[in-house]
C-alpha positions in Angstrom: -9.9 -21.3 14.4 -10.9 -17.5 13.7 -14.7 -17.4 12.1 -14.9 -16.0 8.5 -16.0 -13.0 9.8 -17.7 -9.8 7.4 -14.1 -7.9 8.9 -12.0 -11.4 7.6 -14.0 -11.3 4.5 -12.9 -7.7 3.4 -9.7 -8.4 4.2 -9.0 -11.9 1.9 -11.1 -9.8 -0.6 -8.5 -6.3 -0.5 -5.6 -8.5 -0.4 -6.7 -10.7 -3.5 -7.8 -7.7 -5.7 -4.6 -5.8 -4.6 -2.2 -9.2 -5.3 0.4 -8.4 -8.1 2.9 -10.9 -8.9 6.1 -10.4 -8.4 8.3 -9.5 -11.7 11.1 -11.9 -11.0 8.4 -14.3 -10.3 6.5 -14.4 -13.3 8.3 -17.1 -14.9 7.7 -19.4 -12.6 4.5 -19.2 -11.8 3.6 -19.3 -15.4 5.2 -22.5 -15.2 3.8 -23.6 -12.0 -0.4 -22.9 -14.1 0.5 -24.6 -16.7 1.4 -27.8 -15.3 -1.8 -27.5 -12.4 -4.3 -26.6 -16.1 -2.4 -29.6 -17.9 -3.3 -32.1 -15.4 -7.2 -30.6 -14.4 -9.5 -33.4 -15.7 -7.5 -35.7 -12.9 -8.6 -32.5 -10.1 -11.9 -32.4 -12.1 -12.5 -35.9 -11.6 -12.5 -35.7 -7.5 -13.5 -32.2 -7.1 -16.4 -33.2 -8.6 -17.7 -35.9 -6.5 -17.2 -33.6 -3.6 -18.7 -30.0 -4.8 -14.7 -29.0 -4.2 -13.3 -26.9 -7.0 -10.9 -28.3 -9.5 -8.7 -25.2 -9.2 -9.0 -25.3 -5.2 -7.8 -28.7 -5.5 -4.7 -28.1 -8.1 -3.4 -25.2 -6.1 -3.5 -27.2 -2.8 -1.7 -29.8 -4.9 1.2 -27.5 -5.9 1.7 -26.6 -2.2 1.6 -30.2 -0.3 3.2 -32.3 -3.1 4.4 -29.9 -5.9 2.0 -31.3 -8.2 3.5 -35.0 -8.0 1.1 -37.5 -7.8 3.1 -40.3 -6.4 2.4 -38.6 -3.3 -0.5 -37.6 -0.8 -2.8 -34.6 -0.7 -2.5 -34.1 2.7 1.3 -33.3 3.3 3.2 -34.6 0.5 4.0 -38.1 1.7 4.9 -41.1 -0.5 1.2 -43.2 -1.6 3.6 -46.3 -0.4 2.0 -46.1 2.8 0.2 -44.2 5.2 0.7 -40.6 6.2 3.9 -39.9 8.4 3.8 -36.0 8.8 0.2 -34.5 10.3 -2.2 -35.4 9.7 -0.3 -38.6 10.5 -2.1 -42.1 10.0 -3.9 -41.0 6.5 -6.1 -42.2 5.0 -7.1 -44.4 7.6 -8.8 -47.1 5.7 -7.8 -49.3 2.7 -4.5 -50.6 2.1 -1.1 -49.0 0.8 -0.1 -48.0 -1.8 -2.9 -45.8 -2.3 -3.7 -43.5 -5.5 -3.7 -40.0 -5.9 -7.6 -39.9 -6.1 -7.9 -42.3 -3.0 -5.6 -40.2 -0.9 -6.8 -36.9 -2.2 -10.8 -37.6 -1.4 -9.1 -38.5 2.1 -7.6 -35.1 2.3 -10.5 -33.3 1.0 -13.6 -34.5 3.5 -13.4 -31.2 5.4 -13.1 -28.8 2.2 -16.5 -30.6 0.5 -18.6 -29.0 4.2 -18.1 -25.9 2.4 -20.3 -24.0 0.3 -19.0 -20.7 0.2 -16.5 -21.1 -3.0 -16.3 -16.9 -3.2 -12.7 -15.5 -3.2 -12.3 -15.1 0.5 -14.3 -18.2 1.4 -11.9 -19.7 -0.8 -8.6 -18.0 0.8 -10.3 -19.0 4.1 -10.3 -22.4 3.8 -6.8 -23.1 2.2 -4.9 -20.5 4.6 -6.9 -22.9 7.1 -5.7 -26.2 5.4 -1.9 -25.1 6.6 -3.0 -24.2 9.6 -3.2 -20.5 11.5 0.5 -20.4 12.9 0.7 -16.9 11.2 -2.2 -15.0 11.9 -2.4 -16.3 15.3 1.3 -14.1 15.8 0.5 -10.8 17.7 0.9 -9.1 15.2 -0.4 -11.3 12.7 2.1 -12.2 10.0 0.5 -12.8 6.4 0.9 -16.4 5.1 3.5 -17.0 2.8 1.0 -20.2 1.9 -1.2 -17.7 0.4 1.3 -15.0 -0.7 4.7 -15.5 -1.4 5.7 -14.3 -4.2 3.6 -11.5 -4.3 3.4 -8.1 -3.2 2.1 -9.1 0.1 4.7 -11.2 1.1 8.6 -10.3 2.1 10.1 -12.3 4.6 9.1 -14.2 7.4 8.3 -18.2 7.8 7.9 -21.0 9.6 11.4 -23.1 9.9 10.2 -25.6 12.5 7.1 -26.7 14.4 6.4 -23.2 16.5 9.6 -21.3 15.5 9.2 -18.7 12.9 12.2 -16.8 11.5 11.8 -13.5 10.5 14.1 -13.4 8.1 13.6 -16.7 6.3 11.9 -16.4 2.9 9.3 -18.6 1.7 10.9 -19.9 -1.7 7.3 -21.9 -2.6 5.0 -20.3 -4.6 1.7 -19.5 -2.7 -1.8 -20.8 -3.1 -3.6 -17.3 -3.7 -1.4 -16.2 -6.0 -1.4 -19.3 -8.3 -5.2 -18.8 -8.2 -4.9 -15.7 -9.2 -2.8 -16.3 -12.2 -5.0 -19.3 -13.3 -7.5 -16.7 -13.2 -5.8 -14.5 -15.0 -5.2 -16.8 -17.7 -8.7 -17.5 -18.1 -7.9 -21.3 -16.9 -10.4 -20.4 -13.3 -13.4 -19.0 -13.7 -13.1 -17.4 -10.2 -16.0 -14.1 -10.2 -13.7 -11.8 -8.1 -15.5 -8.5 -9.1 -14.1 -4.9 -10.1 -10.2 -4.8 -8.8 -9.9 -2.7 -5.6 -6.9 -0.2 -6.0 -4.3 0.6 -3.6 -0.2 2.0 -3.9 1.5 -1.6 -4.3 4.4 -2.5 -5.3 4.9 -3.0 -8.3 2.9 -0.2 -9.1 -1.5 -1.2 -10.0 -2.1 -0.7 -13.8 -4.6 -1.0 -16.5 -7.4 1.1 -17.9 -9.7 1.1 -14.2 -6.9 2.8 -12.3 -6.8 5.5 -15.4 -10.7 6.1 -14.9 -10.1 6.2 -11.4 -8.1 9.3 -12.2 -10.3 10.8 -14.2 -12.8 11.1 -11.6 -10.8 12.1 -8.7 -9.8 15.3 -11.1 -13.3 15.8 -12.8 -16.3 14.5 -10.3 -19.6 16.3 -8.5 -17.2 17.1 -5.7 -14.3 18.7 -7.1 -10.9 18.1 -8.3 -8.3 16.3 -5.9 -5.2 16.7 -7.4 -4.7 13.6 -9.3 -2.4 14.2 -12.2 -2.4 13.4 -15.6 -4.4 10.3 -16.1 -1.3 7.7 -16.8 -3.1 4.6 -16.0 -0.2 4.2 -13.1 -1.6 3.9 -9.3 1.5 5.7 -7.8 1.8 7.9 -4.8 0.2 10.9 -6.5 -3.1 8.6 -6.8 -3.1 7.3 -3.8 -2.7 10.7 -2.4 -5.4 12.2 -4.5 -8.2 9.6 -3.3 -6.9 10.2 0.8 -7.8 13.7 0.3 -10.9 12.8 -1.9 -12.2 10.6 0.9 -11.3 13.4 3.7 -13.4 15.9 1.5 -16.1 13.5 1.1 -16.8 13.1 4.7 -15.1 9.1 4.8 -15.0 8.6 9.2 -11.5 9.7 10.2 -9.9 5.8 10.2 -11.4 5.3 6.4 -9.1 8.0 5.0 -6.7 6.1 3.1 -5.3 5.6 -0.3 -7.7 2.9 -0.9 -10.2 3.3 -4.3 -12.8 0.8 -4.3 -16.6 0.2 -4.9 -18.0 2.7 -2.9 -15.6 5.5 -3.5 -16.1 5.1 -7.1 -19.7 5.0 -6.7 -20.0 8.3 -4.8 -17.4 10.5 -7.2 -19.6 8.9 -10.3 -22.9 10.3 -9.1 -24.7 6.6 -9.1 -25.0 6.6 -5.2 -25.3 9.9 -2.5 -23.4 10.3 0.0 -24.5 9.1 3.0 -26.1 11.2 5.8 -23.1 11.0 8.0 -20.9 11.9 4.9 -22.9 14.7 4.4 -22.2 16.4 8.1 -18.2 15.2 8.4 -17.8 17.2 4.7 -20.2 20.3 5.6 -17.7 20.4 9.3 -14.2 20.0 7.0 -14.6 21.9 4.2 -15.9 25.2 7.0 -13.1 24.5 8.6 -10.8 24.1 6.2 -12.2 27.5 3.9 -10.8 30.1 6.1 -8.3 28.8 8.7 -6.1 27.4 5.4 -5.3 30.2 3.5 -4.6 32.5 6.3 -2.5 29.6 7.9 -0.7 29.8 4.7 -0.2 33.3 4.5 1.5 32.7 7.9 3.4 30.1 6.3 5.0 32.7 3.0 5.4 35.1 6.2 8.1 33.2 8.1 9.7 32.3 4.6 9.8 35.8 3.4 10.7 37.4 7.0 13.7 34.6 6.6 15.1 36.0 3.5 15.1 39.2 5.2 17.2 38.3 8.0 19.6 35.4 5.7 22.8 37.3 7.4 22.1 36.3 10.6 20.7 32.3 10.0 23.3 29.7 9.5 23.6 26.6 7.9 23.9 23.4 10.3 23.3 19.2 9.7 23.8 19.5 13.9 20.9 17.5 16.0 21.4 19.2 18.7 21.3 22.8 17.2 19.3 22.6 14.1 15.9 22.9 15.8 16.3 24.2 19.0 14.1 27.3 18.0 11.4 25.4 17.5 9.2 26.7 20.2 10.8 30.1 19.8 9.5 32.1 16.6 12.1 34.5 15.1 14.3 33.5 17.6 17.8 35.0 15.6 20.4 33.7 15.1 19.6 30.5 14.2 21.3 28.1 12.7 19.3 25.0 10.8 19.4 23.3 7.2 16.8 22.9 4.6 13.7 20.9 6.4 14.3 22.5 10.0 13.9 25.8 8.1 10.4 24.7 6.6 9.6 22.8 9.7 10.6 26.6 11.3 7.9 28.2 9.1 5.2 25.7 9.6 5.9 25.5 13.1 5.7 29.1 14.2 2.8 29.6 11.6 0.8 27.2 13.9 0.4 25.1 10.9 -0.1 21.4 10.6 3.3 19.4 11.8 4.5 18.5 7.9 6.4 15.5 9.4 4.0 13.8 11.5 0.7 13.6 13.1 0.4 15.1 16.5 2.4 18.4 17.9 6.0 19.5 16.7 8.6 17.8 18.5 12.4 18.5 18.2 13.1 15.0 19.6 10.9 13.0 16.8 13.1 15.1 14.3 12.4 16.8 11.2 13.7 15.9 7.7 13.0 15.6 4.0 12.0 11.9 4.3 9.6 12.4 7.5 7.7 15.1 4.9 7.5 12.5 2.2 5.7 9.8 4.4 3.7 11.8 5.8 2.4 15.1 3.7 0.1 14.7 0.9 1.3 14.2 -2.9 0.3 16.4 -5.3 1.3 17.7 -8.9 2.7 20.6 -9.8 0.0 22.6 -10.8 -1.7 22.2 -7.6 0.8 23.7 -5.4 0.1 26.4 -3.6 2.3 29.1 -1.4 3.1 27.3 1.8 3.6 23.7 0.1 6.7 22.2 0.1 8.9 20.8 -2.9 11.4 17.8 -2.2 14.2 17.0 -4.6 15.1 12.9 -4.8 17.4 11.0 -5.3 18.2 9.8 -2.3 14.6 8.2 -1.7 14.3 10.1 1.6 15.3 13.2 -0.2 17.9 15.5 -0.7 17.2 19.0 -0.6 13.4 21.1 0.5 12.1 24.5 -0.4 9.1 25.9 0.7 6.3 27.3 -2.0 5.9 30.9 -1.7 3.9 31.4 -4.9 2.4 29.3 -7.3 2.1 29.1 -11.4 4.0 27.5 -14.1 7.3 28.4 -12.5 6.3 28.3 -8.7 8.6 31.0 -6.2 9.9 29.4 -3.6 12.6 29.8 -0.3 15.0 27.5 -0.4 17.8 27.1 3.0 20.2 24.8 1.5 23.6 26.6 1.9 25.8 28.7 4.5 24.6 32.1 2.6 21.1 31.5 4.1 17.7 31.6 3.0 17.0 33.2 -0.6 14.0 33.8 -3.0 14.0 31.7 -6.3 12.1 30.6 -9.0 11.6 26.3 -9.2 13.0 26.1 -12.6 16.0 28.1 -11.2 16.4 25.1 -8.0 15.7 22.5 -10.4 18.9 23.3 -12.5 20.9 23.2 -9.3 19.5 20.2 -8.1 19.4 17.9 -11.5 23.3 19.2 -12.3 24.3 17.6 -8.6 22.1 14.3 -9.7 18.7 15.0 -7.9 16.4 15.5 -10.7 13.2 14.3 -9.4 10.6 16.4 -7.8 7.9 15.0 -5.0 5.4 18.4 -4.5 3.6 17.8 -1.1 1.0 19.8 0.7 0.1 18.9 4.4 -3.3 20.7 4.3 
């Protein structure tokens, strides 16, 4: 049984605050929540004697017995006899048939020892009630007992003792999801504090997201390319948070797209940067000031070199050819595709790899999809020479160009057909891509 460590508390808190009910499941979750609320008096009667919140008992009752008061709270067995399934033989005293209150009091004696009914405390007790089988797997699996019907759970379920099916999907609403719905509907008073914002599916939205976007745009430390304050926590906002954390001096392992109370306090000026953060920030900004601009110039130089030599640069998607010149700057003749061309410009300019962390590697591939996965999203207005723009759909990208000049209508170099690399305005390439069904642009930077 794992201990409720500080790390586990943070995990539970983040999961709960970023938990979103899947739209297709909202009606079912609401129906269950209304049913639990209708029986609040019975839950409170048992809970008040044990010191357990009524809503904790309610969600356990839903999970173990489907809210049926003719069944044991331990495991859903009928009250006409002692429990048969694990835990078997409960209640150990008294004679069946049992009342629901008698059974529930017996089932909850372990929880009555807890004095921590915070969000992490409750989630810890709820997961323990079902067992630690999911968490004890390597790697751990988020338990559907808590997160089913939410953005934190897709598939994976124990279908028998000790047998986890990676494809089975729980058809039961998770306890944490019910708890959060009871809270959102004002039926359960749970002090969970401000939300921790992160990239989720569906996207998190609301006034707190809009406020975060405003802080990312204007704060004492600079603007972090968050785009419009539209209240939608999408890829652009998450990328801006990563950029902000990097420039603020967060440790490398903490540079991610999660916007929590600490980064909010720092950007708003309510909390000063810790000394270690200031030191890292100074070093990072000093390093980026000179080399980044020089690298961007080299990327542009190689892109324009390709335009001048377009007669000797062919187009191919052949995997044995398209990246063959990765380690040979200026190799001619050359044959590659759009993402291979962009990768050459970066590799030959000794720029950061736009496809993955670490060195360039032809065996790893270089595609619009890997660029979308690895690079940071930026708004069009923030695009600088050396950045990239990808057209979608499909979701993995259709075409990529290198930005060689910024502005309201940036200048690009595009290599998308056998005529070779050409220089053109964004508006011209965008019209062509839209006519062919690729009407969404994603602006990217590897810096």
